C-alpha positions in Angstrom: 0.0 0.0 0.0 2.9 2.4 0.6 4.0 2.2 -3.0 0.5 2.7 -4.2 0.1 5.7 -2.0 3.4 7.2 -3.1 2.4 6.7 -6.8 -0.9 8.5 -6.3 0.7 11.3 -4.3 3.4 12.0 -7.0 0.8 11.9 -9.8 -1.5 14.3 -7.9 1.4 16.6 -7.0 2.5 16.9 -10.6 -1.0 17.8 -11.7 -1.4 20.5 -9.0 2.0 22.0 -9.7 1.4 22.1 -13.4 -1.8 24.1 -13.0 0.2 26.9 -11.3 2.5 27.3 -14.3 0.0 27.0 -17.2 0.1 29.2 -20.2 -0.8 28.9 -23.9 1.3 26.3 -25.7 3.4 27.2 -28.7 5.6 24.3 -29.6 3.4 21.6 -28.1 4.4 18.0 -28.2 0.8 17.4 -29.4 -0.3 18.7 -32.8 -3.5 20.2 -31.4 -4.5 21.7 -28.1 -7.9 20.5 -26.6 -9.8 23.5 -28.1 -8.5 22.7 -31.6 -9.2 19.0 -31.1 -12.9 19.9 -30.6 -12.8 21.3 -34.2 -11.0 18.4 -35.8 -12.6 16.9 -38.9 -13.9 13.3 -38.4 -15.8 10.9 -40.7 -17.3 8.2 -38.5 -20.6 9.7 -37.4 -22.1 10.6 -40.8 -19.7 9.1 -43.5 -18.6 12.6 -44.5 -16.1 15.1 -43.0 -17.5 17.3 -40.2 -16.3 19.1 -37.1 -16.1 16.8 -34.0 -18.2 19.2 -31.9 -21.1 19.1 -34.5 -21.2 15.3 -35.0 -24.7 13.8 -34.2 -23.0 11.4 -31.7 -20.8 11.1 -28.7 -17.3 10.7 -30.0 -13.8 10.6 -28.6 -10.7 11.0 -30.8 -7.3 9.6 -29.7 -4.4 11.1 -31.6 -1.2 9.4 -32.9 0.8 11.4 -30.2 -1.4 10.0 -27.4 -1.1 6.5 -28.8 2.7 6.7 -28.7 3.1 8.5 -25.4 0.7 6.2 -23.5 2.2 3.1 -25.1 -0.9 1.7 -26.7 -0.1 -1.3 -28.9 -3.6 -2.5 -29.7 -7.3 -1.5 -29.7 -8.1 -3.2 -26.3 -5.2 -1.4 -24.6 -6.5 2.0 -25.8 -10.1 1.3 -24.9 -9.2 0.2 -21.4 -8.4 3.9 -20.6 -11.7 5.3 -22.0 -14.9 6.1 -20.1 -17.9 3.7 -20.0 -15.8 0.8 -21.5 -15.2 -2.5 -19.6 -13.2 -5.5 -20.7 -13.5 -9.1 -19.6 -10.1 -10.7 -20.0 -9.8 -14.4 -20.5 -13.5 -14.4 -21.1 -14.1 -18.0 -22.3 -12.7 -20.9 -24.2 -10.9 -19.5 -27.2 -11.9 -16.0 -26.5 -9.3 -13.7 -25.0 -11.6 -10.9 -24.2 -15.1 -9.4 -24.5 -15.6 -5.6 -24.6 -18.6 -3.8 -23.2 -19.5 -0.2 -24.2 -22.1 1.6 -22.0 -23.2 -1.7 -20.5 -23.7 -3.6 -23.7 -21.1 -6.5 -23.4 -19.9 -8.3 -26.5 -17.5 -7.8 -29.4 -20.2 -8.5 -31.9 -22.2 -5.4 -30.8 -19.8 -2.8 -32.2 -18.0 -2.4 -35.6 -14.3 -1.9 -36.2 -13.3 0.0 -39.4 -10.1 1.0 -41.0 -10.4 4.2 -43.0 -14.2 3.6 -43.1 -13.9 0.0 -44.3 -15.2 -2.8 -42.0 -12.4 -5.1 -40.8 -14.0 -7.2 -38.0 -15.9 -10.4 -38.2 -18.4 -10.9 -41.0 -21.4 -12.8 -39.5 -21.4 -12.0 -35.8 -18.9 -14.6 -34.8 -17.7 -14.5 -31.2 -14.1 -13.3 -31.5 -11.7 -11.4 -29.2 -10.3 -8.0 -30.0 -6.7 -7.8 -29.1 -3.3 -7.7 -30.8 -4.8 -8.6 -34.2 -5.8 -4.9 -34.3 -2.4 -3.1 -33.7 -2.2 0.7 -33.7 1.1 1.4 -35.5 0.8 3.6 -38.6 -2.5 5.0 -37.3 -3.0 8.8 -37.4 -5.9 8.8 -35.0 -8.7 6.5 -33.6 -12.3 7.8 -33.8 -14.5 6.1 -31.1 -18.3 6.6 -31.6 -20.4 5.7 -28.6 -23.9 4.4 -28.9 -26.3 3.2 -31.5 -25.1 3.7 -35.1 -27.2 1.4 -37.2 -28.6 4.5 -39.0 -25.3 4.7 -40.9 -23.7 1.3 -40.5 -26.6 -1.1 -40.4 -26.6 -4.3 -38.5 -24.4 -4.8 -35.4 -23.5 -1.2 -34.8 -25.5 -1.2 -31.5 -22.9 -0.2 -28.9 -20.5 1.8 -31.0 -18.1 2.1 -33.9 -14.3 2.2 -33.8 -12.6 3.7 -36.9 -8.8 3.5 -37.3 -7.6 6.3 -39.5 -4.3 5.6 -41.3 -1.5 8.1 -41.8 -1.5 9.9 -45.2 2.1 11.2 -44.9 5.3 9.8 -46.3 6.9 8.0 -43.3 8.3 4.7 -42.1 8.6 3.0 -38.7 9.7 -0.4 -37.4 9.7 -1.7 -33.9 10.6 -4.8 -31.8 9.1 -5.7 -28.4 10.3 -8.4 -26.1 9.0 -9.3 -22.6 8.3 -11.9 -20.0 6.6 -15.2 -20.7 7.7 -15.3 -24.3 6.2 -11.9 -25.4 7.4 -10.9 -28.9 6.0 -8.2 -31.1 7.6 -7.1 -34.4 6.1 -4.5 -36.8 7.0 -2.4 -39.7 5.1 0.3 -41.7 6.0 2.6 -44.5 4.2 5.1 -46.8 5.9 6.4 -49.9 5.1 8.2 -53.1 4.4 5.9 -56.1 3.2 7.1 -59.5 2.0 10.4 -58.0 0.0 8.5 -55.4 0.7 7.1 -51.9 1.5 3.5 -51.4 1.6 2.1 -47.8 2.2 -1.2 -46.1 1.8 -2.4 -42.5 2.7 -5.8 -41.1 3.2 -7.3 -37.7 3.8 -10.6 -35.9 3.1 -11.2 -32.2 3.2 -14.1 -29.8 2.4 -14.0 -26.1 2.4 -16.7 -23.4 0.6 -14.3 -21.1 -1.5 -16.7 -19.1 0.7 -19.3 -17.3 -1.9 -19.4 -14.6 -1.0 -22.8 -13.1 2.2 -21.1 -11.9 0.8 -17.7 -10.9 -2.4 -19.1 -9.4 -1.4 -22.6 -8.2 -4.3 -23.0 -5.8 -6.7 -22.5 -8.7 -5.3 -25.4 -10.8 -6.0 -28.8 -9.2 -4.9 -31.1 -11.9 -1.5 -32.9 -11.9 1.3 -31.9 -14.2 1.6 -28.7 -16.2 -1.4 -26.7 -17.4 0.5 -24.6 -20.0 -1.6 -23.1 -22.8 -0.5 -22.5 -26.3 0.7 -18.9 -26.7 -1.7 -16.4 -28.3 -0.4 -15.5 -31.8 -1.4 -12.7 -34.1 -0.3 -11.5 -37.5 -1.5 -8.8 -39.9 -0.7 -7.4 -43.3 -2.2 -4.2 -44.8 -1.6 -2.8 -48.3 -3.1 0.4 -49.6 -2.7 2.7 -52.5 -4.4 6.1 -52.9 -4.3 8.6 -55.8 -6.6 11.4 -56.9 -9.7 10.4 -55.1 -9.2 6.7 -55.7 -8.0 4.2 -53.1 -7.8 0.5 -52.8 -6.5 -1.9 -50.2 -6.0 -5.4 -48.9 -6.3 -6.3 -45.2 -5.3 -9.7 -43.7 -5.4 -10.7 -40.0 -4.6 -14.0 -38.3 -5.0 -14.9 -34.6 -4.7 -18.1 -32.6 -6.1 -18.5 -29.1 -6.3 -21.4 -26.7 -9.6 -23.1 -26.2 -8.7 -23.8 -22.6 -8.4 -20.3 -21.3 -10.2 -19.9 -18.0 -10.3 -23.6 -17.3 -9.5 -23.3 -13.7 -10.8 -24.7 -10.4 -12.9 -27.9 -11.0 -12.6 -27.4 -14.7 -8.9 -28.0 -14.4 -9.6 -31.6 -13.2 -12.1 -32.4 -16.1 -10.1 -31.0 -19.0 -7.1 -32.2 -20.9 -4.5 -29.4 -21.2 -3.5 -29.7 -24.8 -1.3 -26.8 -25.8 -2.3 -27.3 -29.5 -6.1 -27.1 -28.8 -6.6 -23.6 -30.3 -9.1 -21.6 -32.4 -7.2 -20.3 -35.4 -8.9 -17.6 -37.4 -8.3 -15.5 -40.4 -10.0 -12.2 -41.4 -9.5 -10.9 -44.9 -10.9 -7.9 -46.7 -10.3 -5.9 -49.8 -11.9 -2.8 -51.3 -11.8 -0.2 -54.0 -13.3 3.3 -53.4 -13.6 6.3 -55.7 -14.5 9.8 -54.5 -15.5 12.5 -57.0 -17.8 15.5 -57.5 -20.8 15.0 -59.9 -23.0 17.8 -61.3 -20.4 20.2 -59.9 -22.0 20.2 -56.5 -22.6 16.6 -55.2 -19.8 14.6 -53.5 -20.0 11.0 -54.6 -18.3 8.0 -52.9 -18.6 4.6 -54.5 -17.2 1.6 -52.6 -16.9 -2.1 -53.7 -15.7 -4.4 -51.0 -15.3 -8.1 -50.0 -14.8 -9.5 -46.5 -14.4 -13.0 -45.1 -14.0 -14.6 -41.7 -12.7 -18.2 -41.5 -12.2 -20.5 -38.5 -9.4 -22.7 -39.9 -9.8 -26.4 -40.2 -6.9 -27.1 -37.7 -9.0 -25.6 -34.9 -10.2 -28.1 -32.3 -11.5 -28.6 -28.7 -10.8 -31.4 -26.2 -13.5 -31.6 -23.5 -16.4 -33.7 -22.2 -18.4 -33.1 -25.4 -15.6 -34.5 -27.6 -15.0 -37.4 -25.2 -11.6 -35.8 -24.6 -10.5 -36.5 -28.1 -9.8 -33.6 -30.6 -13.1 -32.2 -32.0 -12.3 -30.1 -35.0 -14.2 -27.0 -35.8 -14.7 -25.0 -39.0 -16.7 -22.0 -40.1 -16.5 -19.5 -42.9 -18.6 -16.4 -43.8 -18.3 -14.0 -46.7 -19.7 -10.6 -47.6 -19.7 -8.9 -51.0 -20.9 -5.3 -51.0 -21.5 -2.3 -53.2 -22.2 1.1 -51.5 -22.9 4.6 -52.9 -22.9 7.7 -50.7 -23.9 11.2 -51.9 -23.4 14.4 -50.0 -24.6 17.9 -50.9 -24.9 21.2 -49.2 -28.0 23.3 -50.1 -28.6 26.5 -48.3 -28.7 25.6 -44.5 -29.0 21.9 -45.2 -26.3 19.2 -45.6 -27.9 16.1 -47.2 -26.3 12.6 -47.1 -27.9 9.8 -49.0 -26.6 6.3 -49.2 -27.6 2.9 -50.5 -25.9 -0.5 -50.3 -26.4 -4.0 -51.5 -24.8 -6.9 -49.6 -24.6 -10.6 -50.4 -23.6 -13.1 -47.7 -22.6 -16.7 -47.6 -21.9 -18.7 -44.4 -20.9 -22.1 -43.2 -21.6 -21.6 -39.4 -19.4 -23.3 -36.8 -19.7 -27.0 -37.3 -20.4 -29.9 -35.0 -17.3 -31.5 -33.4 -15.6 -33.1 -36.4 -13.5 -36.3 -35.9 -11.1 -35.1 -38.6 -10.5 -31.8 -40.5 -12.9 -33.1 -43.3 -16.4 -31.7 -43.6 -17.7 -34.9 -45.2 -18.9 -38.2 -43.5 -19.4 -36.5 -40.1 -21.6 -38.5 -37.8 -23.0 -37.6 -34.4 -21.0 -39.3 -31.6 -22.4 -42.5 -30.3 -24.7 -43.1 -33.3 -22.4 -45.9 -34.8 -22.1 -43.9 -38.1 -25.8 -43.9 -38.6 -26.9 -40.3 -38.0 -25.1 -37.7 -40.0 -24.3 -34.4 -38.3 -25.8 -31.4 -40.3 -23.3 -29.0 -41.9 -25.2 -25.9 -42.8 -24.5 -23.6 -45.8 -26.5 -20.4 -45.8 -26.8 -17.5 -48.2 -28.8 -14.2 -48.0 -28.8 -10.6 -49.0 -29.4 -7.2 -47.6 -30.5 -3.9 -49.4 -30.4 -0.7 -47.5 -31.2 3.0 -48.0 -30.4 5.8 -45.6 -30.8 9.6 -45.6 -29.5 12.3 -43.3 -30.2 16.0 -43.2 -27.9 18.1 -41.0 -29.8 21.5 -40.7 -27.9 24.6 -39.5 -30.6 26.5 -37.6 -28.2 29.3 -36.7 -24.5 29.7 -35.9 -24.9 27.9 -32.6 -27.6 25.2 -33.3 -27.8 22.3 -35.7 -30.5 19.6 -36.0 -29.6 16.2 -37.5 -32.4 13.9 -38.7 -31.5 10.6 -40.2 -33.2 7.2 -41.0 -32.1 3.9 -42.5 -34.2 1.1 -43.9 -32.8 -2.5 -44.2 -34.5 -5.2 -46.2 -33.0 -8.6 -45.4 -33.9 -11.9 -47.0 -32.9 -13.9 -43.8 -34.7 -12.0 -41.1 -37.2 -9.2 -40.7 -36.7 -5.7 -42.2 -35.6 -2.9 -39.9 -36.0 0.9 -39.8 -33.6 2.8 -37.6 -33.8 6.6 -37.1 -31.5 9.1 -35.3 -32.4 12.6 -34.2 -29.8 14.9 -32.7 -30.1 18.5 -31.5 -26.6 20.1 -31.2 -25.7 23.3 -29.6 -22.1 24.7 -29.7 -21.2 28.2 -28.6 -17.9 29.4 -27.4 -16.5 26.9 -24.9 -19.7 24.8 -24.5 -21.1 22.0 -26.7 -24.3 20.1 -25.9 -25.9 17.2 -27.7 -29.4 15.7 -27.2 -29.7 12.4 -29.2 -32.3 9.7 -29.8 -31.2 6.7 -31.9 -32.1 3.1 -32.7 -30.0 0.1 -33.7 -30.2 -3.6 -34.2 -28.1 -6.7 -33.9 -28.6 -9.2 -36.6 -29.2 -12.9 -35.6 -25.9 -14.4 -36.7 -25.7 -17.9 -38.1 -23.2 -18.6 -35.4 -26.1 -18.3 -32.9 -28.7 -19.9 -35.2 -26.8 -23.0 -36.2 -24.1 -23.8 -33.7 -24.6 -27.3 -32.4 -22.8 -29.7 -30.0 -23.8 -32.2 -27.3 -23.1 -35.3 -25.3 -22.7 -38.5 -27.2 -25.8 -40.6 -28.1 -26.7 -43.7 -26.1 -29.1 -46.6 -26.7 -32.7 -45.4 -26.0 -34.2 -46.8 -22.7 -37.3 -44.6 -22.8 -39.4 -46.8 -25.0 -40.6 -44.0 -27.2 -39.7 -45.6 -30.5 -36.4 -43.8 -31.1 -33.2 -45.7 -31.3 -31.0 -43.2 -29.4 -31.2 -40.8 -26.6 -28.9 -38.0 -25.3 -28.8 -35.8 -22.2 -27.9 -32.3 -23.2 -27.7 -31.1 -26.8 -27.3 -27.6 -28.3 -29.8 -27.4 -31.2 -30.3 -25.0 -34.1 -32.9 -22.2 -34.2 -33.2 -20.6 -37.6 -36.1 -18.4 -36.5 -34.1 -16.0 -34.4 -35.1 -12.3 -34.7 -32.8 -9.3 -34.5 -32.2 -7.6 -31.1 -33.4 -4.0 -31.3 -32.4 -1.1 -29.1 -33.6 2.5 -28.4 -31.2 5.0 -26.9 -31.6 8.4 -25.3 -28.6 10.5 -24.3 -27.3 13.9 -23.4 -23.7 14.9 -23.9 -21.8 18.0 -22.7 -18.3 19.2 -23.5 -17.0 22.3 -21.7 -13.6 23.9 -22.2 -12.4 25.6 -19.0 -9.5 26.9 -21.1 -7.7 26.0 -24.3 -6.1 23.1 -22.5 -8.8 21.9 -20.0 -11.8 20.0 -21.1 -14.6 18.5 -19.1 -17.0 16.0 -20.7 -20.2 14.6 -19.3 -22.7 12.0 -20.7 -25.9 10.5 -19.4 -27.8 7.8 -21.3 -30.7 5.4 -21.1 -31.2 2.4 -23.5 -33.7 -0.4 -23.9 -33.1 -3.6 -25.8 -35.8 -6.0 -26.8 -35.6 -9.6 -28.2 -32.3 -10.3 -26.4 -30.8 -13.5 -27.7 -30.0 -15.9 -24.9 -27.8 -18.8 -26.1 -28.6 -21.6 -23.6 -32.4 -21.5 -23.5 -34.4 -24.7 -22.8 -36.2 -25.7 -26.0 -38.4 -28.8 -25.3 -40.1 -28.5 -28.7 -36.8 -29.5 -30.2 -36.5 -32.9 -28.3 -36.6 -34.7 -31.7 -34.2 -32.3 -33.4 -31.8 -35.3 -34.2 -33.2 -38.0 -36.4 -34.3 -41.2 -34.5 -33.1 -39.6 -31.2 -34.7 -38.3 -28.1 -33.0 -35.2 -26.6 -33.7 -35.1 -22.9 -32.5 -31.5 -22.4 -32.4 -29.6 -25.8 -31.0 -26.1 -25.6 -30.5 -23.4 -28.1 -30.5 -19.6 -28.8 -33.8 -17.8 -28.4 -35.2 -14.2 -28.3 -36.1 -14.6 -24.6 -35.5 -11.4 -22.7 -35.3 -7.6 -22.8 -33.2 -5.1 -20.8 -32.9 -1.6 -19.6 -29.4 0.1 -19.3 -28.7 3.5 -17.8 -25.6 5.3 -16.8 -23.4 8.4 -16.9 -19.7 9.3 -17.1 -17.6 12.4 -16.5 -14.1 13.0 -17.8 -11.4 15.6 -17.4 -8.5 16.1 -19.9 -5.9 18.7 -19.3 -2.5 19.8 -20.6 0.1 22.0 -18.9 3.6 23.3 -19.6 6.1 24.6 -17.1 9.9 25.1 -17.0 10.5 22.7 -19.8 8.1 20.1 -18.7 5.0 19.0 -20.7 2.2 17.3 -18.8 -0.9 15.8 -20.2 -3.4 14.2 -17.8 -6.8 12.5 -18.0 -9.3 11.0 -15.6 -12.8 9.6 -15.9 -15.5 8.0 -13.8 -18.3 5.8 -15.1 -21.5 4.6 -13.5 -23.5 1.9 -15.3 -26.6 0.0 -14.1 -29.6 -1.8 -15.5 -31.9 -4.8 -15.4 -32.7 -7.9 -17.5 -36.4 -8.7 -17.8 -36.7 -12.5 -18.0 -38.6 -15.1 -16.1 -37.5 -13.0 -13.2 -35.7 -9.6 -13.2 -32.1 -9.4 -12.3 -29.1 -7.1 -12.5 -27.1 -6.7 -15.8 -24.5 -9.5 -15.9 -20.8 -9.0 -16.8 -20.9 -5.5 -15.4 -19.1 -3.3 -12.8 -21.3 -0.4 -11.7 -18.4 1.9 -11.0 -15.1 2.4 -12.8 -12.4 5.1 -12.2 -9.5 5.6 -14.6 -6.7 8.1 -14.6 -3.3 8.8 -16.0 -0.6 11.4 -16.8 2.0 11.8 -19.5 5.1 13.7 -18.4 7.6 14.7 -21.0 11.0 16.2 -20.1 13.2 16.7 -23.1 13.7 13.2 -24.6 12.1 11.3 -21.7 8.4 10.4 -21.5 6.7 8.8 -18.4 3.1 7.7 -18.4 1.7 6.1 -15.2 -2.0 5.1 -15.2 -4.5 3.5 -12.8 -7.8 1.7 -13.0 -10.2 0.9 -10.2 -13.1 -1.4 -10.9 -15.9 -2.2 -8.5 -17.3 -5.8 -8.0 -18.3 -7.4 -11.3 -21.5 -9.4 -11.7 -21.5 -12.8 -13.3 -24.3 -14.5 -15.3 -24.7 -17.2 -12.7 -27.5 -17.1 -10.1 -26.3 -17.9 -6.6 -28.3 -17.6 -3.3 -31.1 -15.6 -4.9 -28.9 -13.1 -6.8 -26.2 -12.9 -9.4 -22.8 -13.9 -8.2 -20.0 -11.3 -8.1 -16.2 -11.2 -8.1 -14.3 -8.7 -5.9 -13.3 -5.2 -7.0 -9.6 -4.5 -8.0 -7.1 -1.7 -8.5 -4.5 -1.9 -11.2 -1.6 0.4 -12.0 0.4 0.4 -15.3 3.5 2.3 -16.3 4.9 3.2 -19.7 8.1 5.2 -20.3 10.3 6.0 -23.3 13.6 7.7 -24.1 14.5 9.1 -27.5 18.1 8.3 -28.4 17.9 10.8 -31.3 15.3 12.1 -33.7 14.8 8.6 -35.2 15.4 6.0 -32.5 13.5 5.3 -29.2 13.7 2.9 -26.3 10.5 2.0 -24.4 9.6 0.2 -21.2 6.1 -1.0 -20.4 5.0 -2.6 -17.1 1.4 -3.9 -17.0 0.0 -4.5 -13.5 2.9 -2.6 -11.9 2.3 -3.9 -8.3 1.8 -7.5 -9.4 -1.8 -7.6 -8.1 -3.5 -11.1 -8.2 -7.2 -10.7 -8.9 -10.1 -12.3 -10.7 -12.5 -11.6 -13.5 -15.8 -13.0 -14.8 -16.2 -15.5 -17.6 -18.5 -14.6 -20.5 -21.0 -17.5 -20.0 -23.6 -18.8 -17.7 -21.5 -21.5 -16.0 -21.2 -22.0 -12.3 -17.5 -21.8 -12.9 -17.6 -18.1 -13.6 -14.3 -17.0 -11.9 -11.2 -16.6 -14.0 -7.7 -15.5 -12.9 -6.3 -12.3 -14.4 -2.8 -11.4 -15.6 -0.1 -10.6 -13.1 2.8 -8.3 -13.7 4.2 -8.2 -17.2 7.4 -6.3 -18.2 8.4 -5.7 -21.8 11.0 -3.6 -23.6 11.0 -2.0 -27.1 13.2 -0.5 -29.7 11.6 1.7 -32.3 13.2 3.4 -35.4 11.7 5.9 -37.8 12.9 6.1 -41.4 
């Protein structure tokens, strides 16, 4: 506790001293002061360039300088410092993390873009967000909070994250090495080619960051080693831009252990196979052309392709596979054509868009005895009952229109609506209305918006279960089985309505206070382990005693608020940037009985400072999280895990104008603590990472 107290005292003292010496910055280490940052042009809220303070959404922009000076290497590291965002680490088998934005937990509820092009999963697959999304070569990150289906369609329910690439000629390479086999290599370069700009970005990363049998020996009861296969990620991005035309290719690979979080009693009933991983590839390519037609209308035409593939060498080993390898496979593809038109007319700014999307999907398969998709039989059926392998295709046609009306120099009204017609599930209309007031140092936004989450084929058709046994029920079927996860092709979209008020107030050019309050409802929530007695004969010639599957079985209310302070000071050769935020989130699930929102900490406090003295940079940060609810009902209420306090430290030293050395210490005080798994199991507690030290060398060219 003495070290923690000293850390807090020093950080607070630096902030207080800095305020005494504050003056307008001239040669700032940041390109923009906070006042200028409020006027920065962003694209994510409306698909055209507009000032940040007049966007019809709550948005935060993180600049390249902030990324470098805080030591962010990936999206999840960046998000962990932002308000109203919570991350469940080591969330479940094969899932390193799940991210919640404003109380909506799940990586399939928000979209990740790079330069406006989607680069995350294609069909709502459950995948982590970690080092497969590195941040080198990124000029800024635009984070849009809340419902955004009016612009982005399905699955933009909790937010949108847009990585904006650098458009300057530059080059950088870096190498990181750390404890537990941590390795991270990357290189990026942008150079002139045929009067255009060609850029490449590539990385490789591996990380044995969860040797929990050694760090939490009392939580692992099995004999022998419980080592997991290291997490591994790779990416390659190529892009060329010239005269309003740009095209690119994006590839990402990641491999994650299926045995993550198998602690406690689970460690006795699982085989710790270091090769039992989920290995996935994301691929996307696009061509986009921006021009002006009829001398006044800005036109953007985009053709794109995206795929997500769970590779055939992925497998489980657990009770459902009789402790033998059960191979998994899935692949989804999306082809899309989109046209966006933007025109200013008097005090109106009109944006019209239309898109056509075609999808194909082989959802995650039954446990396969080999990597082949043919001749797959349900276990225990003596090669008599073939397991279904689904192959689905569908399309979506959308139209959206937005009018941003300038009422006077201080007020704008944004009205937008989008209509999606889908051949697989019901059509959707999603509006957004925002009244924006910006005058002098004050910006206020009052927003109503709707969004929807598409029912993914992963949820519809994912099946698994205990092996079949000879039938003893006398009901005419040859086989019976205890628990089986069955398909439900009739799932409907989840639909949300959100109301929010946002305020930004500049105390000075370098002091910004932000406040948000919001209330959301979600209906037709998809619960994935619902009892479905009507599906007791789902398998041919078999009685399922406990059939379970995904179903639209609940609704929820979510409400919360957050307040943030960002400041920047300069005194006697010292630059000091500091931030802090507090978030409160609460809500209820309406089900057979009402209960608190799962996977949620009601209170979170985050803070940090970046101190720069000549060539030396030091960034300590802290995060306090109140008790987190699980999705397991215990003694009449949802179970919880204890609160925790974590400190991180990043520092760097510039050897010269091109070279830099860095030190990063995650969990500085080596705190041992627990998180919550992203499922409904009684084994809901999962150990979290202890201290991790890594070093880096970076060179610019």
